Structures are given as structure tokens and as C-alpha cells.
N, C-alpha and C positions, 0 to 999 in steps of 0.2 A: 787765769790761763785756760785757754780752751783745750779741752781734752780732745785729743785726736780720735776721730771715729775709728773704732776698731772694726776692720772688715772681717766678716766671718770667713773662716777657711772653707774652701770648697771641698765638699765630700768626694772621696774617690768614687768614680763611677763604677757601679757594680754591673757585672755582666747580667744581662737579662736571661731569664730561664729559657726562653725560646732559642737564644743564641747558643746557650750551653747544649741544649738538646740537639740542635742542628750540627754542632761541632762533634758531638759524640756519635751521631748517626751518619756522619759523612764518610764516604769511602774514598780512599786515595785512588788516583788515576791508575797506578800500577795494579792495585788490588782489583779494581773494576775490570781491567783488561784480563787479568788472570781468571776472574769469575766468568767473563764472557767466553774465554777460550775453553774453560771447563765445561760450560753448558753447551758450547758448540761441539765439543768432543762427545758428550753424552747424546746429543741429538743425532750425530753421525752414527754412533753405535746402534741407535734404534732404527735409523732410516736406511743405512747401507745394506743390511741383510735383505730388505724388500727389493732394493735395486738389484742386488746380486742374484736373487731368485728369479727376477724378471729376465735378466741377461742370460741365465742358464736355460730358461724356458725357450729362448730364441736361438739357442745354439744347436747345431747338428748333433745328433746322438752319437754318430761315429767319431766326431771330434772329442766329445766328452769321454768316450771310452779310450781314445788314444792319448789325449793330452790332459785329461782331467778338467776340473772346473777352472774357468778363467774369468777375470773381471772385465772382460771387454769382448765385443763381438765385431767381426769384420764381414765384408761381403762374401768371403770364402766360407766363413763359419756360420753365417746367418741361416736360419731355417725356421719356418713356421709350421713344421710338422706337428708339433704338440698341440697348437691351437686348431689346426686342421682336424686332428684326431678328435679333439673335444667338440669341434663344430659338427662333426658327424654324429655326435651324441646330443645335439642341441635340443631335440624335443624332450628327451628325458631330463636333461639338465635344467631346461626352462621350467618344466613342471616341478622339479625338486626345488628350484629357486622360489617358485610361488609358495610352496609349503614352508620353506625357511622364512620367507618374509611374513607369512601369515602367523606362524608360530612365534616369531620374534616380536611382532607388533602386538598381538593379542596377549602373549605371555608377559611382556613388559608392562602393559597397561594394568593387567590383572595383578601382577606382582607388586607394582608400585602402590596400588590401592590397598592390597592386603597388608603389605609391610608397613606403610605409613599409618594405617588404622591401628595396627597392633602397637606400633611405637608410640602413638599418641596416647593410647589407653595406659600403657606402662609408664608414661611420663607424668601422669596425674597421681601425685602422692596421696591424695585423699581417697583413692580407690581402695576398697576394703581388701580386695584380692591382689593388690599390687605386688606384694612380696612373693606370693605363691606363683603368680603368672610370670614374674621375672625369673624365678628359678626354673620354671617349666620351659622358658625360652632359652635359658643359659645352658641347661644340661645337654641338649643336642650339639652344642659347640665343643663339648668335651667327649661325649660318648655317642656312639652310633649303633644302630641295630644290625648293620651289615647288609650285604647285597641280597642274601637269601630272604631275610625278613621283608625287605622292601619289595622284592619280586613277588613274594606270596601275597602281600597286602595289595599291590597294584593289580595283579592278575586275578587272584582268587576272590579276594574280599571286595575290591572296588570294580573289578571287571573292566579295566582300562586298556587291556591289550588290543592292539590293532585299531586304536582310536586316536584322533588328533589330540585328545586331552592327555594322553600319556606323555606327549612331548611338552606339555605346558605345566600341568599341576605339580609334578615332583620338583620342579625348579623354581616355582613361583615365590616361595618364601624361604629365607634362610635366617638363622639366628643372628649372624653377623650383621645383615642389613637391618634387622629389627633393632639391634643395639645401637646402630648408627642413628636410626630415626628417633629412638627414645632419647639419646643424648642431645640431639639437635633440638627437639621440642622442649626438653627440660631446660636447656641453657639459653635458648634463643627466644622462645615465645613467653612474653611477660605474663605473670599470673593475673595482673591487673586487667589485662585485656579480656581474659577468660571470665573473670569475675564480673566485669562490667557487662559482658554479653549475657551472662546468667541473670543479672539484675533486670536487664531489658526483656527477659523472657525467652531468650533463644535456647533451643534444644541443643543437645550434644552434637547431633548430626549437622545442625545449622552452624554451630561454632566451628566444627571441624572443616566442613566443605566451603564455607563462605568467609571464614576469618583466618583459620590456621593454614590451610593449603595455599591460598594466594600469596602468603608471605614466606613460603617454605620452598622457593624455587631451588636453592642450593641442594637441599637433601633430596628433592624430587629428581634433579638431574643426576646426582650421584647414584642413587638407587637405580634409576632408569638405565644408566650406562652399565652398571654392574650386571643387571638382568639382561640387557641387550647383548652384551658380550657373551654372557653365559649361554643364552638361547642360540645365538648365531653360530657359535663354535661347537655346540653340542652335537655329537654324532652317536654317543654311546647309548642314549635312550632309544633311538631308532634301531640301532643294531641289536639291542636287547629285547625290545618289546614289539617291534614292527616287522611283520613278515610280508606285507603287501608293498609292492614297489610304488603304488600310487600315494602312499603316505610317508615315504622316505624323504628326509630333508636333503638339502644340497650337500651338506657335509657328509652325511651318510652315503649319499649316492656317489660322490667323488671318492670317498673311501672305498666303496665297492669297486669302482672303476680301477682305482690304483691296485686293489687286491686282485682284480681280474688280470691286470697286466702282469703282476708278479706270478700269478698262477699259470698264465699262458706261457710265460717265459720259462718256467720250470717244467711245464708239461706241454711241449709243442705238439704232441700227438692229438691234442684236443682240436687243433686246426688242421690236422693231417699235413703238417709241414715239418721241416727239420729245425732243430734248435738254432743252428747258425743263421738260417734264413729269417727266422722269427726275430732274433736279436738284431739282425741287420736292418729289418724293415720297420720294426716297432720302435717308436721314440720313447723308450721307457723312462730314462732319467729326465728328459725335458718335459714329459707329460706330468711327472710328479711335481716338478717345480711350477708348471703352469697351474696345476690344481691348487697348490699352496698359495700362489699369487691371486688366483680368482677368489679364494676363500678369505684371504686377509685384507684385500684392498677395500671392498665395499664398507665393512664395519669400521675400518680405520678412518674413512672419510667422514664418519659421523662425529668423531670425537672433537674436532676443532670448534664445532658449533656449540658444544656444551662445556668447553674447557673452563670458562669463567665460573660457572655454577659448580662444576665438578670440583675445582680446587677449593672453593668456599665450603662445600659440603665435607670434603675430606679433612679440613682443618677444624672441624667441630670439636670443642673441648680443649683446644690448644690454649696455652697461656697467652693472655692478651695484655699489652702494655697500657 
């Protein structure tokens, strides 16, 4: 009797790991729509104030006094008085703009160089003074010497008052940026790359400038944006240390113009006119908004070009799957 061939039972198909991961990471259409709406709302919350400021800067000052701020402008309420007023100060503003661009560019380059150099040194665990230097950088994040100590050091000891360097050096390095650089270099740059370069006879400067920096674009963009925003928006340094108008930055100059408008409004005798005529003719509120718009827009236009690297740099040290 021939035995019937026993057919092997088919094994149940097991779900492949990739399909399981795709199923776990998939987002339902409803959830995707909710996330898109949330991000759209957050984007509008960031973008609408700039539009609102621009609309107010194009509104007649008399309309602003009578009806308050409005989120639209018509032919009856439109006025370019604010920008005409600032155009009358164009020579001073353009000179101050050049100072701001110079300070921002030079300070950002110098700050990125100093910050990344310090971060790279602290990221090398074999350095004998690593723990001491790490504490030396960390302490200023918690404790500060105060304004008086900084003023005495910058003016009396270093002699930086009324120089372009007083607008650059105090803001060039911060402990927060150094910690970000240190974390990036420690978690991203493989030790094998550094060791192989040492075996080939490369010096520390060669390793840093020719190997480490070219593959560190995220942290360079992150630190660069932090520094650029800080330098561009800074007006306090010029207000505190600069007495010459030829060295005042755009922000400090526009702040002085705004302060002058407020001063003349409260003291109309300075122009030998009445308070009512001065308030009627001077576009006080619209000029303030025009100043804010002029200061905010240029640096905001820089961010989209560095967004990719900025996000990568800010996620340094995050948990990776």
C-alpha cells in the first residue's frame, strides 16, 4: 500500500519588521489634518504680528488716535507719513545700517570661530583640563558679575568705550552656545576620525579646520543664527558704551529717534510749537511701528536659508531611534 505523501503544512506568514514599523509610524488622515491645522495656527501667530505692524505703519496717525489699531487699511486711512519721516533721516539711518551690518557680520564670524573652538576643546575627553574648563564655562550660565563689573572691565580695564569692538566682543561668546557646540562635537564627530588623522600626522588645528568644521554645518548654522539675531537686535551696548553718533547701530539709532519723538511730544517747547499742533503733525504711533518693521524684517529674511541646518543643530543630543 503506497503511503500518501504528507504535504507539509504551510507556515503562517509572519509580518515583516518593516511592515510593522510602517504601521506603527503611520499617521491617520484625521490626525494629519489636525497637525497641519495646528502648525498653520502657530505660523499665523508668528507671522500676523509682522503684518499688523506693517499695516499700522501705513495708517494715518489721526485715525489711530480716534479709532485705535485696525487690521486693515483703506484709501481714506492710508498714509506714508511714517516712512516719509524716516526717509528724511535716511543719511543717518543708512550710516547706522552700515554699522549694524558690519557688527553683525564681523561679530557672527568671530563668535562662531571662538565658540566652536572652545566647544571642540571641551569635547575631547582626553584633555587634562577638561573638567576644569567645563566648570569655568558652566559657571557664567548660573552666576553673573552684574552690569557694574562688566562696565568697569570694558571701559577701565580694556578701554573699549567708543570703539567698534565694544559692540562685538561682549556678545561674541556665551556659555549656552559653547555647551551646544561641545555636545554636538562629542555626539556627532566619531573618535575614529580624529584618531586616524592623528596617526597620519595631522595637527590639532588641521583636524579642527579641515576635518571637523566641514562636517559641522548644523552647529555652525545654529550658533551663527543665535549670534546674528543677538548682534542685529542689540541696542543696549551702543546705548551704554557709545556716545558718538558715528558708531551707533541701526537699532540704537532708531531707538533714539523713537525716544526723540516721545520727548518732543511731551516737550513741544523744544520746537517752539504747541502740544496740539505737534501731536497733530507728527506721526508718532505709525513711526514706532515703521521702526519695528524695519528692524524685524531684514534679519527674519535670513532664517529660511539656514532653517535646515538650524533644526539639525537644535536637536543635538535628542533621543534617536
